[in-house]
N, C-alpha and C positions, 0 to 999 in steps of 0.2 A: 422643702418647707420654707415658708416665708417667716423671717424673724424680724424683731424690732431693730436689731443691729443693721440688717440689710436695708430696712426702710429708712433708718437714720442716715445711712450713707447716701441714699437717693434723694434725701430731703435737703434742698439748698434753698433757704428762705429767701434769699435775694433774687433768685431766678424762679419764677413760677409762670408757666405757659398756659394757665387756664384760670377761670374765675372761681376762686375758692368758695365764694358765697353760692354760686350756682351748683357746684359739686355737692355741697352739704345741704342745699335747698334752703338757704337763709337769706335774710334781707341785710343790707349793709349796716343798719343801725341796731343789729341784734346784740343781746347781752352775752356775757361769758357762759352762763348756765345754758343758754340756748345752743351755743356752739358745742358744749359738752353733750347735750341731749341729741343733737343732730349727728354728731360724730358716732355716738354709740348706736344709734338707729341705723345709720348708713353702713357702719362697720359690720353690724350683724347681718344686714341684708347682703352685702357683697363679700363676706368672708369666704376665702377659697375653700375651706372645709365644708361649707354649706352649699356651695355651688359646684358640685362634682361634674355636672354635665358641661359646664362652660368655665373650666378652671382658669384658663389663661385670661379671659376677659375679667373674671372675678378678681384675680390677682392684680391685674392692671388697675382696676377700679379701687381695690382696697388700698393700694399704694397711693393712688391719687387722693383718696379720702383722708388718708393719714397725713399726706403733705398739706392738704387744705387745712386740716385741724391744727397742725403745728404752725402753719403760717398765721392763722387767725388768732392763735394763742399768744403769738409774739406781738406785743402792743405797738412797738416801734414800726415793725414791718407792716402791720395792719393800718396804722395811721398814714404811712407813706403810700400804701396801695390805695387807700380811700381817697387821698388827695389826687393821685394820678388818675384814678377812675373818674373822679369828679371833673378834673380838667379835660379828660378825653370826652366825657359826655357833653360838657360845655362847648368844646370845639366842634363836636358833631352837630350840635344844635345850631351853632353859629354858621357852619358851612351849609346846613340845610336851609336856613333862613336866607343866606346869601344867594344860594342857587335859585330859590323861588323868586327873590327880588331881581336877580339877573335875568331870569327867564321872562319876567314881566317887562323889564326894560327892553330886552331883545325883541319881544313880540311887538312892543310899541314902535321900536325902530324899524322893524320889518314892515309894519303896516304903513308907517310914514313913507318909506322908500317905495313901496308898491303904489301908494297914492300919487307920489311924485312922478313915477314912471308912467302911470295911466294918464296923468295930466299932460306930460310931455308928448306921449303918443297921440293924444287927442289934438294937441296943437300942431304936430307934424302933419297929421292927416288933413286938418283943415287948410293948411297952407299948400298941400300938394294938389295939383290938378288931377281930376279923375281921368282914368284911361278910357279912351274911346278909340276903337280901331278906325283908321282912316278909310274913307269910302273906296280909295284906290286898292286897298288890300282885300276887300271883300271878294271881288271876282277871283283873285288869285287863290284865296282860301277855298273857294268853291271848287276850283280846278284841282287843287291838291286832294280834296276829299274824293272827287270822282276818280282820280288816278289810284288812290289807295283802295278804293272798292274794286277796281279792275285787277 
């Protein structure tokens, strides 16, 4: 049987490996009473005594819900988490913007290089004399083809 003492031991407010808002189905700007309501609703849904068919999963979720609740009720931990979450979101947006900017720059650079290569190839071709087989080779080529046929 799962007790609150067991859950209290598993709850370490400084180390949380999941999004407590997501576990309780809340938005980051939620109020205290919304946290309480979401906890009660989720706890009832995932209580191990109510989920006899999948007791292990229910127990795991129940502990996770309890940890999320305890975490969000601690104002200092919540403020720190919200700041870290905002910083991560801002960093992800910056990296996405940078990737899109970089890919535009790279595409332009590639197009410029391809255009230069095409221009250089055209210049080379215009300076090179065209290949014309010499008339002295033509009879020899005919003889080789006759020998191959035989």
